[in-house]
MARRO-200651 format. One record per residue (C-alpha): residue number from 1; x, y, z. Coordinates in steps of 0.001 Angstrom, whole numbers, always signed. Example, Ala and Ser with C-alpha at 12.3 -4.5 7.8 and 13.67 -1.06 7.14 Angstrom:
<recs>
<rec lumgu="1" east="+12300" north="-4500" up="+7800"/>
<rec lumgu="2" east="+13670" north="-1060" up="+7140"/>
</recs>
This chain:
<recs>
<rec lumgu="1" east="-11383" north="+19871" up="-10956"/>
<rec lumgu="2" east="-10803" north="+23604" up="-10840"/>
<rec lumgu="3" east="-9494" north="+25622" up="-7937"/>
<rec lumgu="4" east="-12080" north="+27184" up="-5665"/>
<rec lumgu="5" east="-12076" north="+30712" up="-4321"/>
<rec lumgu="6" east="-9353" north="+29756" up="-1857"/>
<rec lumgu="7" east="-7075" north="+28332" up="-4546"/>
<rec lumgu="8" east="-7126" north="+24870" up="-2957"/>
<rec lumgu="9" east="-6519" north="+22067" up="-5435"/>
<rec lumgu="10" east="-7490" north="+18465" up="-4709"/>
<rec lumgu="11" east="-6252" north="+15800" up="-7093"/>
<rec lumgu="12" east="-7312" north="+12182" up="-7498"/>
<rec lumgu="13" east="-5570" north="+9950" up="-10016"/>
<rec lumgu="14" east="-6576" north="+6450" up="-11028"/>
<rec lumgu="15" east="-3656" north="+4037" up="-11086"/>
<rec lumgu="16" east="-4042" north="+2222" up="-14442"/>
<rec lumgu="17" east="-4402" north="-1539" up="-14263"/>
<rec lumgu="18" east="-5736" north="-1389" up="-10688"/>
<rec lumgu="19" east="-8842" north="-343" up="-8798"/>
<rec lumgu="20" east="-6700" north="+2032" up="-6732"/>
<rec lumgu="21" east="-7135" north="+5783" up="-6503"/>
<rec lumgu="22" east="-4277" north="+8030" up="-5418"/>
<rec lumgu="23" east="-5293" north="+11352" up="-3900"/>
<rec lumgu="24" east="-3243" north="+14440" up="-3159"/>
<rec lumgu="25" east="-4691" north="+17097" up="-867"/>
<rec lumgu="26" east="-3932" north="+20789" up="-1276"/>
<rec lumgu="27" east="-1729" north="+20501" up="+1845"/>
<rec lumgu="28" east="+518" north="+17925" up="+189"/>
<rec lumgu="29" east="-640" north="+14823" up="+2075"/>
<rec lumgu="30" east="-1264" north="+11736" up="-45"/>
<rec lumgu="31" east="-3692" north="+8864" up="+375"/>
<rec lumgu="32" east="-4678" north="+5759" up="-1580"/>
<rec lumgu="33" east="-7995" north="+3949" up="-1563"/>
<rec lumgu="34" east="-10155" north="+1740" up="-3743"/>
<rec lumgu="35" east="-13307" north="+3514" up="-2552"/>
<rec lumgu="36" east="-13951" north="+6886" up="-4229"/>
<rec lumgu="37" east="-16335" north="+7986" up="-1457"/>
<rec lumgu="38" east="-13772" north="+7239" up="+1236"/>
<rec lumgu="39" east="-11166" north="+9157" up="-787"/>
<rec lumgu="40" east="-13299" north="+12300" up="-1019"/>
<rec lumgu="41" east="-14279" north="+12078" up="+2645"/>
<rec lumgu="42" east="-10571" north="+11929" up="+3550"/>
<rec lumgu="43" east="-9773" north="+14964" up="+1406"/>
<rec lumgu="44" east="-12719" north="+17083" up="+2454"/>
<rec lumgu="45" east="-12096" north="+16347" up="+6156"/>
<rec lumgu="46" east="-8974" north="+18541" up="+5988"/>
<rec lumgu="47" east="-7590" north="+19511" up="+8432"/>
<rec lumgu="48" east="-9498" north="+17157" up="+10758"/>
<rec lumgu="49" east="-8918" north="+14067" up="+8643"/>
<rec lumgu="50" east="-5168" north="+14558" up="+8421"/>
<rec lumgu="51" east="-2478" north="+17008" up="+9332"/>
<rec lumgu="52" east="-524" north="+19038" up="+6783"/>
<rec lumgu="53" east="+2613" north="+17398" up="+5496"/>
<rec lumgu="54" east="+5731" north="+18772" up="+7127"/>
<rec lumgu="55" east="+8220" north="+20235" up="+4656"/>
<rec lumgu="56" east="+11489" north="+18307" up="+4468"/>
<rec lumgu="57" east="+14101" north="+19694" up="+6803"/>
<rec lumgu="58" east="+16967" north="+21386" up="+5053"/>
<rec lumgu="59" east="+20086" north="+20165" up="+6759"/>
<rec lumgu="60" east="+23264" north="+22078" up="+6253"/>
<rec lumgu="61" east="+26049" north="+19972" up="+4825"/>
<rec lumgu="62" east="+29098" north="+21869" up="+5878"/>
<rec lumgu="63" east="+32650" north="+20952" up="+4993"/>
<rec lumgu="64" east="+33912" north="+18568" up="+7675"/>
<rec lumgu="65" east="+37587" north="+19087" up="+6854"/>
</recs>
């Protein structure tokens, strides 16, 4: 799938050897499902279907000595 005018990229991968689909929304959230319709509904419901993934907190690791 190509990026739209907003540059949003939605990705769905099939996990070989299974009936499972793994989707990644443009916001970084991930979801798995065996139902392709449910997968697209989840993605296209953004932001109502899920909240954006929080970036990992960068904790300072100072020298304790």
